N, C-alpha and C positions, 0 to 999 in steps of 0.2 A: 541569357538564359529567357526564355519564354517568360511569362506575366501567368502565375500558374492558380488561379481562383482555387482549386481543389481543394489547398491546405486551408484557404479562408474556409471554405465552405459550412465543416462541421461546427464552426462557432460564428453562424451569422447572427444568430440571436443573441442578445446582450445576456451576460449571468447577472444573476437577481442578487448573487452572494457576494460580499467584499470583504472578504479575507485579510488578514494581515500579513500573509506571507503565502507566495506560489510557486509552484514547480517550473522550472525554468529547463533546465539538462539533469532529469532523472532517470538514471537506468537500473543502478545496484548502488548498494553501501558507500562505494566508494568515487562513483561519478555521480553526482549528488550535487544541482546547482539550483540556490532559491532565488526568487524575488525577496528581498529584504523592504519590510514597511510597505507593505503593497499598496495601501490605502494612498499613498502619496507618490507623487512625480517619482517615475524610475530611476533621475540622474540625484536624487537626495541621499544617496545611501548606495553603496556597493552592493551588490548580490554576495551572496553568504553560503558555504555550505551547512548542511543540514544541523549541525552542532549550532551555528551562529557565527561561526569563523568566518572571516572578509576572506572573499576570493577575488583574486584579480582576474576582474572581466569587464570590458566596457566597450561602447560602442555610441560614435559621434556622426554627423553629418556635417557638410560643408556647403554654403551655396555660393558660387564664385561668384555671381554677378552682384552681390552685396557686400561679399567678405566676411559673412558671418557663419560662425561656426556654433551648432545646435549638440548639446549634451543629449544621449537618447536613453543611455543605462549606464549604472557605474558612475563614479566621479571623475572621468577622466579631466574635466574640466579644472582641478585641482591644478593641475599640472600646468595650466595657461595662465603667463602673466595677464594682469586684465589690461593694465596701458600697454596696448602694442600696437603700432601703426598698419600691421598686415592685415589682421583681423578683429574682430569684436566677437565677444561671446554673449549669446542669446538664447534663451530659453524656447524651446517650440510651444506650442500648444498641443499639452495631453489630453487625449480625447477618451480615455480610460482603457481598461483590460479585459478583455473576455478571456474565458477558459473552457473547456471541455475536456473528457478524459485522458486525451493525449496531447492535447495543446495550449496554449498558453499565448495570448495576441496582447502585444504591447500598440496601439495607434497613436500617431501624430500628426498634425498640420503645421505647415510654415507657411507663411506669407510673405512675401518680399513685394513693398511697397513699391510703386515706380509713379515716376512722374504721369507715365500715359495710361495707364492700367494695374490691378491687383490681381496678381499673378500669384499660384501657389503651387505646392507640392504637397499629398500624404503617403505618410511612411508607416509601414507596419511591421514591427519584429514578431516574427511568429515561429514560438518554440515547439518543436514537433518531436516527443518523446513516444513514438508509436506502440500502441499496446494491439497487439495482434494474434488472438487466440486462435487463429487458424492456420499462423505459421509459428511453430515454436522457435524454429533456426531463427528467423528473424528477431523473437523477442529475447532470444538468446546474444545477440549482438550489442556488446557494451560502447554503445554508440547514438547519438541522435542529431536532430538538424535545428538550424536557425536558419529562417529564409527570411530576408530583407525585402517588401515590396513597397515600390514607390510609382506614383501615378500624380503626373500635375502638366504643368509647363513650365518648372524652375528645372534646368540643372542642377544637377544635385551629386554630393561625392559624399561616399559611406566608409567608415573606419571602424575596424574592430581589432582590438587585441586581447591576448590574455597571458598570466604570469605563471611562475614556477609553483604557485598554491592550488594549481590542480595537481600536482604529482607527491605534492609533502606535505604535513600538517606542522612540520618545524623548517622555520625562516632561516634557522642558521644553517640549513641542509646546502649543498652545491649541487647546480642542475645542470646538467647540459642541453644542447639544441641543436638540431640541424634543418635544412631545411631539404624534403625528399620531394621528386616527382613521380607519386606509382604508375608502374606499365600501363600504358593501355591497351588493356587484354579484352575488348569486346567480343561476342561471339555473333557474327552475325546480326550486329547492333552496332551499325554505325556511327548513331549518337551520343554513343558512351563518351561523357565528356571528359577532357584531359584536366587533369589536377595538379595543386602543387598541395606541401603539404608539411606542416612544422610538427617534428617531432621533438618531444620534450619528456625529460626523465629526471629522475634522480642520478647524480654524478656516482652515487654507490649506493646500489638497491640492496634494501632488507627485504628479503622473499618472507612471506608471515608473518609480517610485522605490521602495528601502527603506532602512528603516534596523533593522540588526540583524535583519533578514529579516523583518520587519513590511513591508506595505503602508503606505505613505503617502498614498494615496489611495483612495477609497469610504469607503462609510457601512453602518453597522450598524443592522439594524433588529429591536429587543427587544421582542416582540408577547406579548399576553396577552388576555383575554376583557375584554372592556368592562364587565364586571361587578368586577373588579378593582379595587383602589385603588394610586394612583401618588405618587412626591413625588422629587422630585429636589432634589439639595444636599448640604451637607458629609458624608462616611459618617458620621463619628462620631455627628453629630445625628439622621440617621434610622435609625440601628442603636437608637440611644437612643429615640427616638420608638416604634419598633415594642416593643422589650422593655417600654414601660412601660404602651403602649396594644393591643398587638396591632394596631396597623390604622397606615396611613399618610395623610396629609392631601390628598391630590388637588392638592399644587401643585407649581410650576415655576420653580427657582431661574434666573432670566434672566440671571445673571452667567457670562458664560464665561471660563475662563482654564484655568491648565496643569495636565495631569493629574494631580498630585500637589498643586496649591495649594489647600489646606484643599478635599482628592479630593472632588470632584465625583463622585456616582454618584447612579444610573437606576434607579428602585426599583418593584416590585409588591409587593401583599400580599393575604391572601386567607384568609377565613376560615371554618371547616368546623362546622357544625353537627351533631357524632356525638352528642351524649348524649342530648337531646331526653326525652320523659317516661317512653319505654318503656326505657331504658338507665339509671336511676336503679338503685342498691341493689343486689341482688346479680343483677338480670335486666338481664343485656349480653347483646344481640342482636347487635349489630355491626352499624352501617351504612358505607356506602361512598362515596367522593367522588373527583373527582381535579381538576385544573388541568393545562394544558396552555401550556408557553410554546414560543415561537419565535425563532429566531437567524437574522439574515439577514446577508451581508456583499455589498453589493450595490456592484460595481465593472464600470464601462462607460465606455471600452473596460478588456479583462482584460490584453491586452499588446499590442507591435506585434511584424509580424512582417513580415519580406523575401520575400513572395511572389512570382508570378511575374507579377503585374502592378503590383510594386515595393512599398515600404513602406506597410503599411496598417495602422491602427488597429482591431482586432479586436473585435467587439463579443459578448457572451458567446451560446452556443449558446439559452439560453432565450427570448432577446428576439425570437427569430423567431416564437415563439408566444404572448407576452405580452407587451402592449406598454408598459404601466408598472409601476412598481414599486409602486404601490398594489395593483395587480391581482395582480402577483407575490407578494406578501405575503399576501391574502387566500385566492386558490388555494393557496399553500400549507399556510395552517393548516388549511383545511376539507377539504385532502386526507390528513389524518393516517391514518384509517381505511386508507384504500387504499395510500398508502406503508407502513403497518406491516405488511399483509397481503403485500403483493410482498416484503420484506425479509425478513420472517418464512419466508417460501417459498424464498428464496434461503438464507436462515441454516441451514434446515433440511435441506436439499438437502446442502449444503455439510458439516454436521456428518455428517448419514450416511453421505457418500464418504469424509471424510475417517475416519472411524471403522471402516471397513471396508478402507481403505488402510493402517491405520498401528495406531491406537489413540485412545483417548478424549483422550491426549495431544497426539497429531498434531490430533485435532480440536480443540482448544483453540489449538494453535499455529497453525493455518488462520485460525481466526475472530480472533486477535489481529493477523492481519497481512492484513487485507482492507481494513479503512479506512485502515492506513496507507498500503498502495499508491494508493488514489485520495486519498489527502489529499496527496497531491503534484501531482494533475493539473486541469487548469483545461478545461471543454469550450466550444468555441467554433464558430467559421464558422455554416454554415447546415444545417436537416435532411437536404437534397438536396445538402450538402458539407459533412459535421461534420469538424472538428477535436479532436483532443486533447491539450493541451500540457503537457509534463510539467517539473517543476524537479528537478533535482539536487541533494535536499533534505541539507545540514550538509555535503557534501564542497566543491564546487565552485559551488554554485550554478550551474552551466551549463543552457542550455534546451535539450530535447530533446537529452540526452546518449544515443548509441545507446549504449553499454557500460553505460546503465543501464536502459533500456529491455530489452536483450535478456535482464537476470538476472529482472527482471520480469513477461517476456512469456509466462511459463506461468499467472501469476494469469489477463490478458485470453484465453489460449487455453481457461481452464477455464469464465471468466466468461460473455464475450462474446466470442468472436473479432473480430466486429468494431470493438471499439473500439480492438484491433492496429492494425486496418486505420487508425482514425483517428489513431492515433500516428505511424505510419510516413508518412499522407500530409505531413505539413509537409516532413520530410525529404525525400521524393521532389520534391513540387513545387517545392521549393527549387532542388535538384540540376540537374533537368530544364530547369530556366531559364537555367543558365548560369552562376551566380551563384556557383560554387563553381569555383575553378581547377585543383585537385588531380584524378588519374585514379585515386583512393582515395575510397573513402566518408569525408566530413566525422565529425569527433568529435561535433560539436554544432552546434546554428542559432543560438549567441548565448553570449557568455561568460558573461553573468549574466541569469537570468529579472527580470522577464519581457520582457526585449528581445533578441528572435528577429532579430536584425540581420545574420546570417549572419558569414563570415570571406573577404570578397573577397579578402584578401590569402593567404589559404590556410593560416594561422599559428594554426589551432587545436590543441588537444594532438595531440600524435603519437601516433598508434597505427594506423596504416594496416591493420595484417594481421586484427588484432582488429576495426576496425569493418565491412571486408568482408564479412568471417565471418560477423560478427552478423547484418548487413540480408540476405544470400544465406540463412542457414537461416533468421532468422524469415521471411521471402518464402516459402519454400517450404513452411515450419509453417501461415501463416496460407492459401494455396494450398489446402492439404490439407483445412483446418478449413474453407473455404469450399465445397473439392468435397464435401465427406462431407455433414456439417451445421453450419452455424455458429449453430446456436441449441440452449442446452444445454435439456435439459427444463425447469428452470425460466424458461426466458424463456417458455415457451409456455402459462403461466397466466393466466387472462383473469378468473377467477370472480369476484375483487375489486372488480373496477372499474366495476361496475355501479351503485356506490355514490359514485363517485368526484364530485368537484366540479367540476362543468364551468360554467363561466362564459360570460357573452354575448362576451367579447371573446377568448377562446380560440382561437388561430389554429391550424387543422388543415391540415397539411400532406397531401393524400389520396395522395401517394405513398411519405411516410415516416413519418409519424404519423397515427392516427386522434383522433377526436374527445375520447378519454379519454387520451391521451396517452401512448398505446401504441406500439410501434415497430412498424414494417409494412418487410418488405424485399421488395420485388417485384424478380423476374427479367427484367423488360421482355421475356418471350418466351423466354428463355433457361434449361438446364438449371444444378445447381449446379457441374458442372465448366466447362462455358463459362461462368459467371461468374467462376469462378476464371483460368480462361485469359485474359478479356478485360483482368483486374487485371494479372495477370502480364503480358501485352503493350507495356501502358502505359508500363511501365517496364522493358522489356526492354534498353534502351540502356545503363541503370545496369547492370544485373545483369553484361551482357557485358562492360562496362569495368570493374567490380570484380574479376569473376572473372579477365582477363586479369591484374590486377595481381597476386593470387594463383597462377596459373601462375608468374607471374617471382619472385615473395617468398614464398613460405609454407612451401616445402619446408627451408629452412635461413633461418631469418628473422633480418633483421641486427640488430644491439643498437639496440632499440625498448621502449617501453611496454606492456604486457597492460592488459587491464581493473584489474589490482589495481595500480596504477600507484604506490601508497602502499608497495610493495616495492622499487619500482625499475626501472632500465633493465637489461635482461639479453638477449645475445643467445642465438640457439640454442635459445629456450624450448620443450620438449617439447608441454607442453600447447597454447599459442600455434600451434606448428606443426599440430597436430591439428585446432584450430579454423579456419584456413586451406583444411584438406586438404578436410574435412569442408564447408565453404564451398563450394570447386571441384564437390566429389561434389551438393551440393543444386543446382548450377546445371545439372547433368545431368539433374536432375530437372526444372528448369524449361523448359528446352529442349526433353526429352519433352513437356512440357504443352501447349506452344506449337507442337508440330510442326515445332521445328528439329532435325531427327533426324541431321543430319550433324554436326552441333555439340556433341549431346547425346552421340554416340558417342565424340566428341574429347575433351570431357570427362570422361568415364566412364573411357576408357582412360589420361588424366592421373592423375586421382584415385586407380587401382586403383596406377599404377606408385607414385604417390608416397606411399601408405599403407605400400606394401612396403619402401620406404626409412626411412620415419618407424618402422618397428617396430626396424630395423636401428640406425639411430642414437639412438632415442628410450628404448626397454628396455633394462633392465640386461641382463649377460651370462647370467646364471644366468634371467632369465626371472622373476623374483619381482616387480618392480613397474617401473615408466616413473621415467627418472628428471628431475628438475628442467630440467636443460639438456643438450643432448647431449653435452657435454665436462666433465659437472660430475659426475663419478664418487664415490658414495658420497652421493648424494642422494636425493630420491624428492619426489614431486609430486601434489597430487589432479589427477587427471585428469577434472575437471567436465566437460571438451567432449567426453565419451565421450556423456553426456546432451543431444542436440542435437536431436532430435524432427527429425530433416532427412529419413528416408528414410521409403519408402510400403510397409511397417509398418519399424520400427527394426529393422535388423539385415538386411533382405533387400533385394536387386539388384531393382531397377525391376518387381517384380509389381503394384503398385497395391494391395495388400493384397488383391486378388481370386483369386489364384493359390494352390493347393496346392502346385506343384511345389515341392521344396525347391530353395533358390538357394544360391549361398554369400555368406557372410555380406561385407560390403565391410571391415568392421571385425572380425576374428576373435574367435570366442567366446571364445578361454583369454585375451585381453584383458581381458575383462568379468571373467572368472575370477579371473586374476592381480589384480586391481585391488581385487575384493571381498576377497579374501582377503587384501590388505594392509591395508586401512581399516580391518579388524576390528582387525589386530595394532597399530596404530600410534596406536588411537583412546584418546585422552585422557578425563579425568574429565569435561569440559564439552563433548567433541565431538571432532572430524576437523582436523586443523591442518590448514592451508594447502600447507605444504609444508614441506621440512626444515630451513630458513633461522628457524624460530620455532614458538613454540607456540599464536600465534594463529590464530583460523578465521573464516572469512566463512559466513555460515550459509546464505546462498543458495547457494554451491557446495555446501555438506555435502548440501542436499536434492536438487540436481542429482546428486551422487555417487550419492548414497544409491538414487537413482532406477533406477540401472543396477546394484546389486548387490544378491546374494542375500537371501531374508527375513530371516535371522538377521543379518546384518549392517547392515541397515537397519535392524531394530530398536534395534538397538543404537546407533547415531547416532542415531534421534529420540528414544531414552531418554537418552542424552546431552545432547542440545540442551533437552530438556525438564526436566533437574536442572537446567543451567545456568540458564532462564526461573525458576525456583523460588529461587535461588540467589544470583544474582547480584547482586553491588552496584550495577550499573549505575543511575541515578538518571533517565534519559532514555528517552522511546521507543523499540520494541526497536533494539538495534543490530544492524549484520549483522556486525561486527568484533569481537571480542573473546577474553581470555586464554584458553586452555581449559584452564589450571591455576591453581593460589591462589583469588584471589578472585573469578575470571570479568570483572574490569574491564576497561575501555578498555587496550588498549596501547600507550597513549601518542599515537592517532592516535582523537580521537573522533568517530567516523559514529552518526548518531540518526535516528529517523524516516525512515530514506531507503525509497522504493520499490522499492527491490531485495529486500527480503521477498517480493514476488511469487514468488520463487524457490522459497517454501516449497512453492508448489503445484506443483511437478515434475511427483513422482508422478501427482498428480490428473490434469493435464493430458497427460500420457503416456498414462493409462487411456483419457483421452475420443480421442486421437487417430487419424484412420483408423477411424474407426465403430468404437473400441472393439479393434481386435485390434494396439495399435502396441506393445502389451507381450507379445506371444506370443511374440516371436524372444526373450524374455528370458528366459523360465520355467524354460530350464535352470540357472540360476543356483540356486534353489530347492532343486535336486535333491541339495546337495551342503554340506555344514558346513566353515565355514570351516577353513584349514588352519594347524596351529601354525607360527610364523616366527620367528625369533631374529634381529629387526631390527638389532639392535645388530652381532651378528657378521657380517650378509651386507656392511651398509653399509660397516663398516672393512675387510673384505676384496676388497669391488670398490675401495675406495678406494685398498687396498696396493698391489694388482696394476695399477691405472692407474699409480701412483708408479712401480713398477718397469718398468713397459714404458716410459715417460716417460724412466726413468732411461736404461734399456738404449738407446733409440733415441739419447739425448744421447750415449752412449758409442760408439755406432758411428761417429755422425758426426765424435767426437775421431779414433777411430781410422783412419777415413778419411782425415781429414788429415793425421795420420801418418804413414801409408803413403804419400801424395802427396809427403811432402815427403820421405822419404827415397829415394823413386823419382828427386827433383831430384838 
């Protein structure tokens, strides 16, 4: 294969941050392989599943001229005896890692000392899990790429293998395998490559079942060009075979067995002739070459869903376009160039936007978060009715958790708002069908992914104010996105698709997807605003029902959980009440959009009344900060629900973003300024604590809060989080819950790889909202520097005053009682 600089172009610049874990092959909750201990050399540890469990995946190189074997990824060298006359184990020079939203690159340099000259070869392992907002079909393919680039003057051989841990979480399970050669079916594309593919699965699959969060059904397809050598067998035998000869035997071990019973691995090798007659001696001109491998975890069905038509086994979305697995594997492999162009376009745009919004550090944080968000999702449905399923990774494992979608939704608003629509659709369809008995929004669609069997008994996790507010706020945000422009600039690039791998049997849906797999969004004769109105109208019954609950229950929330359920139950939560009130206000805007004008006025009046009362109850008497709860004096909280994206634009009342008339802000400007000052004062080494109870932070809420602060405070929060990414001891995919002091580790609750890091896009989504006008109402925050605040004194005095007042009130009661006794 030709050396393709394209896949490396997106990460031409060095990454600023050095996270402890990086994504390698990350597409959905089950195809999720990560680089462990990423601050060290990649051969020091095995790659891992998102849980931290070992994944058998290794890469080695050998240089025949020196009989040297170089481990590149994983620990295959553990299988190689140190004392062997046929080879010697040498470690390459590791030049480091770089990454963007879709790509992670590991770069090495190998030098061969020679009597006449010093010749060398450079190698890059480039992992591409492409994010393609303009092609939902491509995003739905459960597959990713590893391309190995070589450049230099030394002949070099490459070896890679995987084991059965890709298809089961239980090493005691038996696995089966075979070598396939997918049919070569190009349509007018004579350059479509011929392939060979390892097919690996459990011997006895268990549908819709997990073991240690791994899927126990589905087949892994590990593909390479047909001219690569292959072999399956005992891991140590294959690795020693390659170390001695630089080539595999094209043999298949036919004895199916347990994952670690004489560990069977499935390997490819490839040799590159780079030396040649012109690259000997001191005349090293350097040749370039590459090989691409693909990894696909195919599951059909992907989930079961209690839909409006009953409990259904749901097919993957890609199945609507490509009818057989062989055709999918061939299409995906041949589509590498187009997928890389589309992914690079998104990555480059994100990098530019994040840099302009914050810094190079924010650029890296956004890039690091993107694959993690989508790594919790699974596309299903059909092109004319797509659905996006989401697993609450690592916390509860729930299916379609509303208060996990909510912190993630800024990513979807920025990347492709229609994907947010596909996320909300299963929740709306299920509840509109009458399968959920409560009058508030459900918490999730099922206790554990991939089973969206609902909660017919109404006994899902109890977060009624939280989830009603979340659904209403997201509904209005999505309607605004649809009404202005649902297609970001990077979804409109089609320059690369002319070279796409068209196939005879690719099924285009003319009203949804074109023949190149690119999205089409017809409006069926309606304008943008009409499309938004139609979407809102279909579920108006639910919006109205949930708002009714908030009117009754949100101003003074009774004892219940918020999304931060790990912090426990609490009554009168200031931030939770705010979410409910903003939800009511969002409903006023929704009613306006669908021309329910009387209802809109009613909801607006209630929201205005409640927000005035909320300030009286929830803000400290000296107006320096928001209290954690109305009656918890001497406490404070991060008001991340100030950043709701609920109004049009933020801060204005009903002007739709088009009026230049100064309107009264729904939430007064002084509240935003007050909290911006407070965050500056309570910021810790690694970020902004969630509230006064603990020093732990939630990174999603830090970015929600930072989005509605002044520029200086926002920069301080960003810098602190970036420092944490560089220094934390957390050795799992990016956690959203961590200690802001000490070693920045887990606070006793181990969240990891969760999609809530989509909240890191909070400011980017706010900048896009309402045609780019949503941030204008917040610019007053940049005019003032944060004021100095003596936090300890303020909290102590507030607590003491409250204690004295309570004592005085108690004494008054006692005195009244004595007076009454004397009167008797």
